[in-house]
C-alpha angles and dihedrals in degrees: 000000000000117000128203118241124213138182103254100176139011135195140165140190131197127179119261090232105102116195113195128198088253089056090054091048087066090059101040143013100277140099141207095260093050093051096044093047093054102034112011089234120139100170143349138196125251122198118244110250114249095010107057126049137167089262097045092050090046090053093051092050090046094053089053091049092049090050091049090050089054094227133120115257088238087068091068108109101184142008127220114187123190121195144130091203108058122175090242131025080234141040102039126237095255094080091045090056089049089055096045093048091047093231114169104252097301116168120264127201127190123213122204104190099117113209091008091047100104094050090046088050091047089053091053091051090047092055094047091051096043091055092049096244095121136019103198122025122185110218118192136184114187135161139185100185104147097084091059096053126102099235095198135089087267091063101032097115089066100027095062093053108055135073140171130249147107140240130187141188134195107219112198142182115265134188092205105103092188097060139046133049106351097184145332128214125201132188142167140188110193095182087082096048094117093055092075112019152119120216117227112227108241097032100045129066095308136037120232095254089056092052092049093046094051094045088188113174090195094059104111097165093108097052116094114275129204132180091213102192093044092049092048093051092049094043096058091049096046094043090057094044097050094046091051090047091055094047093048092049089060099040092252135132137210089265090064094063114109097172134012115197107189127187106271099239101131129346089227091062092050091048091049091053091044091054093045093052093041093236124159125235088258091058097056123059118210128172100157087113089072104033110022119216107332092177111208090013097053100082097047092044091051093043091050093050092047091054094044091051091052093245092126118057135184111284095022119136106236122192122197118194136174142174129186153122116353085040092269129157135177147169138200125201113207133181102208 
C-alpha cells in the first residue's frame, strides 16, 4: 500500500545578529545600492561564534516544527539533515540532532546537495513515508556559512550573498489521497561542479600540511567560488524546466499554481521566473531581502514564513523549486 506524505509542521530559526549592507560596507568596497541592485538583499543573519552552530540552529528549528505538528518528539522515526556547512567534516549533523533531541536511536541521514538540499531531503522523506517504512520524518535544512566567507573587497561578490539560519519540517503519513506531496523531481549536472564550489583542504589540490606550511594569506583557493553569470543563466533555465516537469507529471498547468516558493538565491532570478510564469507578487514568496541566501535552509525558512503569514491556505497548490551547486536542481509539487 502506498501512503501519501504531507508536511505536518514547520519551523525556522535565524540568529539575532543582523548584518546590514551598510555593515558590510565598513569591511569591503561595497554599498547598499550596489548590493540591492544586483541581489535584492538588504540584510542577512550571521551566527554568533561559539554559541550558534549548524546543529544548534537545526535543533531550534526542529523543536518549532515538532510543536507545530502537534506531536511528541519521540514520535519522530527518522531524521534527514541537509547542509553544506556541517559542524564536523564527519560525522554529519543528523546524528548530532538525534543526540540533542534525545531521540531513542532513530536513524539519521545527511544530504549534501547544497541549495537543492532541502527539496532532495523532502523527496527522501516522501519516499520513506509512501512505502510505509516511517510515519514521521524530521527534515532539516541548516547553514552556518558566514565563517567561510572572505569578508574583504576581494571576496565581496560571495560575501554579500550568504547568510546563516535553519528551517525544518515534520513530514508525516496521511490517508488523504488528495493532499500532501504530489511529486518531487531531482536532477544534477556534475560537469559544472567547479562553477560553484568550495574545495575541501585535504582532498582538493593541497593537503592540510601544505596549507599550514605555506601560510599564504593571498591563497584564496579554499574560499567559496562562483561563476556568477554562468550560474544565473543556468539557474533560470533549470528553474523553469523543473517546475514545468512537476506540473506536467500531475496534469497541472502554470495557472494552477497558488504559491511558488523558490530557493532564495538572488531576487533577480525569482523575478525572472515570476515574469516567465506570469505569476503575481502574491503568488511568489521571497524573503531574501531579510536573510540573504541561506542555501539548504532557504526553502524551509521561506515556506514557514509563507504559512505563518497566511499566504498559503488549505487546498492551495504549492510549488517548491531550487537550483544550486553541483549543479543540482529540484522541485516539489504539494497540495496543501
